[in-house]
C-alpha positions as CSV (number, residue, x, y, z in Angstrom):
1,M,15.9,28.0,13.9
2,E,15.6,25.2,16.5
3,T,13.0,22.5,16.6
4,S,11.9,20.8,19.8
5,K,12.8,17.2,20.3
6,K,9.6,16.7,22.4
7,N,6.5,15.5,20.6
8,D,3.9,13.0,21.8
9,M,2.9,11.8,18.4
10,L,3.8,8.2,17.8
11,V,4.5,6.9,14.3
12,L,4.7,3.2,13.6
13,I,6.4,2.2,10.4
14,K,5.9,-1.2,8.8
15,G,9.2,-2.1,7.3
16,A,12.7,-1.1,8.3
17,G,14.6,-1.4,5.0
18,D,16.5,1.6,3.5
19,L,13.4,3.6,2.3
20,A,11.5,3.0,5.5
21,S,14.5,3.9,7.5
22,G,15.0,7.1,5.5
23,V,11.5,8.0,6.4
24,A,12.0,7.1,10.1
25,L,15.2,9.2,10.2
26,R,13.4,12.2,8.9
27,L,10.5,11.9,11.4
28,F,13.0,11.2,14.2
29,R,14.8,14.4,13.4
30,A,11.6,16.3,13.3
31,G,11.0,15.3,17.0
32,L,8.4,12.5,16.5
33,R,8.5,9.3,18.3
34,V,9.1,6.5,15.8
35,A,8.8,2.7,16.1
36,M,9.4,0.2,13.3
37,T,8.6,-3.5,12.4
38,D,10.2,-6.0,10.1
39,L,10.8,-9.7,9.4
40,P,12.5,-11.8,12.1
41,V,15.1,-12.4,9.4
42,P,15.3,-9.1,7.4
43,T,15.9,-9.2,3.7
44,A,17.0,-5.6,3.0
45,I,20.1,-5.4,1.0
46,R,21.0,-1.7,1.8
47,R,21.8,-2.8,5.3
48,T,24.2,0.1,6.1
49,V,21.3,2.6,5.8
50,S,18.6,0.4,7.3
51,F,17.4,0.0,10.9
52,C,16.3,-3.7,10.3
53,P,19.7,-5.1,11.3
54,A,18.7,-4.2,14.9
55,I,16.5,-7.3,14.8
56,T,19.3,-9.7,14.3
57,E,22.2,-7.8,15.9
58,G,20.3,-5.9,18.6
59,F,21.5,-2.5,17.4
60,A,21.6,-0.5,14.2
61,R,22.9,3.0,13.3
62,V,21.8,5.1,10.3
63,E,23.7,8.4,10.2
64,D,23.2,10.0,13.6
65,A,20.3,7.8,14.8
66,V,20.3,4.5,16.7
67,A,17.7,1.8,16.7
68,R,17.4,-1.1,19.1
69,L,15.5,-4.4,19.2
70,A,12.4,-4.2,21.3
71,H,10.0,-7.0,22.3
72,T,7.4,-5.1,24.4
73,K,5.9,-1.7,24.8
74,A,7.8,-1.3,28.1
75,E,11.2,-1.9,26.3
76,A,10.1,0.6,23.5
77,E,9.4,3.2,26.2
78,K,12.9,2.8,27.5
79,I,14.4,3.0,24.1
80,W,12.4,6.2,23.4
81,A,13.6,7.6,26.7
82,D,17.2,7.1,25.6
83,G,16.5,9.0,22.4
84,E,16.6,6.0,20.1
85,I,14.2,4.1,17.8
86,P,12.6,0.7,18.9
87,V,12.4,-2.0,16.2
88,F,10.1,-5.0,16.5
89,A,10.4,-8.5,14.8
90,D,6.7,-8.2,13.9
91,P,6.0,-8.5,10.2
92,E,2.2,-8.6,10.8
93,A,2.4,-5.4,13.0
94,K,0.6,-7.0,15.9
95,M,2.1,-4.3,18.2
96,L,-0.5,-2.0,16.6
97,T,-3.1,-2.9,19.3
98,E,-0.6,-2.3,22.1
99,L,1.2,0.7,20.9
100,R,-1.9,2.5,19.4
101,P,0.1,4.9,17.2
102,D,-1.3,8.2,16.0
103,V,0.2,7.4,12.5
104,L,0.8,4.1,10.7
105,V,3.1,4.1,7.7
106,D,3.2,1.1,5.4
107,A,6.7,1.2,4.0
108,V,7.1,-2.5,3.2
109,L,7.2,-1.7,-0.5
110,A,5.6,-4.9,-1.4
111,K,3.8,-3.4,-4.4
112,R,0.6,-4.6,-2.9
113,N,-1.4,-4.2,0.2
114,A,-0.6,-7.1,2.6
115,G,-2.9,-6.2,5.3
116,T,-2.9,-2.5,6.0
117,A,-6.4,-1.0,6.8
118,I,-7.5,2.6,6.9
119,T,-8.9,1.9,10.3
120,D,-5.5,0.8,11.8
121,A,-4.7,4.4,13.1
122,P,-6.0,7.9,13.0
123,I,-3.7,8.6,10.1
124,V,-2.6,5.7,7.8
125,L,-0.2,6.4,5.0
126,A,1.3,4.0,2.4
127,L,4.3,4.1,0.1
128,G,4.1,3.1,-3.5
129,P,1.7,1.1,-5.6
130,G,-0.9,-1.4,-4.3
131,F,-2.9,1.2,-2.2
132,T,-5.7,3.5,-2.9
133,A,-6.3,6.7,-0.9
134,W,-9.5,6.7,1.2
135,E,-9.9,2.9,0.6
136,D,-6.7,1.3,2.0
137,C,-5.2,4.5,3.7
138,H,-5.6,8.2,3.9
139,A,-2.8,9.0,1.5
140,V,-0.4,7.3,-0.9
141,I,3.1,8.5,-1.6
142,E,4.7,8.1,-5.0
143,T,7.9,6.0,-4.9
144,M,8.8,5.9,-8.5
145,R,11.8,7.9,-9.5
146,G,11.0,10.8,-11.8
147,H,9.0,14.0,-11.9
148,D,6.4,12.7,-9.4
149,L,8.7,11.1,-6.8
150,G,7.4,12.0,-3.4
151,R,4.0,13.3,-4.6
152,V,1.3,12.8,-2.0
153,Y,-2.0,11.4,-3.4
154,Y,-5.0,12.3,-1.2
155,N,-7.1,10.6,-3.9
156,G,-6.2,7.7,-6.1
157,S,-3.1,5.6,-6.3
158,A,0.6,5.7,-7.0
159,L,1.9,4.8,-10.5
160,P,1.8,1.0,-11.2
161,N,4.9,-1.0,-10.6
162,T,7.0,-1.4,-13.8
163,G,9.3,-4.1,-12.5
164,V,12.3,-2.0,-13.6
165,P,14.5,-0.2,-11.0
166,G,14.9,3.5,-11.4
167,E,17.8,4.7,-13.5
168,I,20.9,5.7,-11.6
169,G,24.1,6.8,-13.4
170,G,22.7,5.7,-16.7
171,Y,21.7,2.2,-15.6
172,A,18.5,0.7,-14.3
173,A,17.9,-3.1,-14.4
174,E,21.6,-3.8,-14.7
175,R,22.5,-2.3,-11.3
176,V,20.3,-4.8,-9.3
177,M,21.3,-8.4,-9.1
178,H,18.9,-11.3,-8.2
179,A,19.6,-14.8,-6.9
180,P,20.4,-17.1,-9.8
181,A,19.2,-20.1,-7.9
182,A,17.6,-20.9,-4.5
183,G,19.9,-21.3,-1.6
184,V,21.7,-19.8,1.3
185,F,23.4,-16.4,0.5
186,H,27.1,-15.9,1.0
187,G,28.7,-12.6,0.2
188,I,32.2,-12.6,-1.3
189,R,32.6,-8.8,-1.4
190,E,31.3,-6.2,1.1
191,I,29.1,-3.1,1.0
192,G,31.4,-0.2,0.0
193,D,33.7,-2.3,-2.1
194,L,34.5,-1.1,-5.7
195,V,33.7,-3.9,-8.1
196,E,34.3,-4.5,-11.8
197,A,31.9,-5.7,-14.4
198,G,31.8,-9.5,-14.6
199,E,33.1,-9.9,-11.0
200,T,31.5,-12.5,-8.8
201,I,30.3,-10.7,-5.7
202,A,28.3,-13.4,-3.9
203,L,27.1,-17.1,-4.0
204,V,23.6,-18.4,-3.6
205,G,23.6,-22.1,-2.9
206,G,26.9,-22.3,-4.8
207,A,25.7,-20.3,-7.8
208,A,27.6,-17.2,-8.6
209,V,26.0,-13.7,-8.4
210,V,27.9,-11.7,-11.0
211,T,27.6,-7.9,-11.5
212,P,27.2,-6.8,-15.1
213,I,28.5,-3.3,-14.4
214,A,31.3,-1.6,-12.5
215,G,30.7,0.6,-9.5
216,V,30.5,0.5,-5.7
217,L,28.6,-2.3,-4.0
218,R,26.0,-0.4,-2.0
219,G,23.6,-3.3,-1.3
220,L,24.2,-6.9,-0.3
221,L,21.9,-9.4,1.4
222,A,23.2,-10.6,4.8
223,D,25.1,-13.8,5.0
224,G,23.2,-16.9,5.9
225,V,19.8,-15.6,4.6
226,Y,17.9,-18.1,2.4
227,A,17.2,-16.6,-0.9
228,P,14.5,-18.0,-3.3
229,E,15.5,-17.9,-6.9
230,G,15.0,-14.4,-8.4
231,M,15.1,-12.6,-5.0
232,K,16.9,-9.2,-5.1
233,C,20.3,-9.8,-3.4
234,A,22.7,-7.0,-4.4
235,D,22.9,-3.5,-5.8
236,V,25.8,-1.8,-7.6
237,D,25.9,2.0,-7.9
238,P,27.7,3.0,-11.1
239,R,28.5,6.5,-9.7
240,A,31.1,4.7,-7.5
241,K,30.9,7.1,-4.6
242,R,31.6,5.0,-1.5
243,E,30.2,7.6,0.9
244,H,26.8,7.0,-0.7
245,C,26.7,3.6,0.8
246,F,26.5,4.9,4.3
247,T,24.2,7.8,4.0
248,V,20.4,7.9,3.3
249,S,19.6,8.3,-0.4
250,D,18.0,11.2,-2.1
251,K,14.9,9.0,-2.7
252,A,14.5,8.0,0.9
253,R,14.9,11.6,2.1
254,S,12.3,12.7,-0.4
255,L,9.8,10.1,0.9
256,G,10.5,11.2,4.4
257,G,9.6,14.7,3.6
258,S,6.4,13.5,1.9
259,V,5.3,11.5,5.0
260,L,5.9,14.7,7.1
261,E,3.7,16.7,4.6
262,A,1.0,14.1,4.8
263,I,1.0,14.0,8.6
264,G,0.8,17.8,8.8
265,A,-2.0,18.0,6.2
266,L,-4.1,15.1,7.6
267,G,-3.7,15.5,11.3
268,G,-1.1,18.1,12.3
269,F,1.7,18.0,14.8
270,R,3.3,20.6,16.9
271,L,6.8,21.9,16.6
272,S,8.6,24.5,18.7
273,I,10.2,27.0,16.5
274,N,12.4,29.6,18.3
275,G,10.6,28.7,21.5
276,E,7.2,29.3,20.1
277,E,4.7,26.5,19.5
278,S,3.2,26.4,16.1
279,A,0.5,24.0,14.9
280,K,-0.1,22.9,11.4
């Protein structure tokens, strides 16, 4: 079965961290045009599976897809023509009025609605808590790990934020590190390194960031970023599989599939299957 890589539907994704990028990758592979926005200085820690580094480096690759920094719609058009994904330094998504997307996906994962409205696009979707379907958006997608991960709510809201990361390899809160003090972040180890419990993996304003568990360092804030005290700055995966640091996670893939489901259910898009167009 072959799917067409030609589709006029445009999806604008707010956020370009690892979960947003997993969604973008799945939509991109389905043949939809995708654009993304993020902070001028991104704060994602899973940088090897995020498109946001395109903002500071001009270019980012996640698996087989490439993203490039764009400043205007004209630049985005060229990036799309090259088979790539444009990323804008545009945290307020001001490009909405110029791009006029068919679908807007709020994938900032702020645990609250920071400005998305159901009138922003013909289809508006939101990931995680802080949104109510048919008030803030047309559908909400569950982001909490567990039985309901990826469930699409066409009424109501996602589960409330617990403040505790999902369990991986038997660990939850222990696998995520936060800045022990406010200051500029400096990594000592790199994403993909195997680390031991009690090891210092970074410094924030001179204060040590210490991992309480052993595993592979799969997330690390970029050097030179200012981190307020308590900011998430590192992630250790106790399963210690280095290859997982460079491929989209099961959670991100699940959310991407759910976004595709919601787009199909709410508005429809066309795919060419074995040369025949089918509409959902």
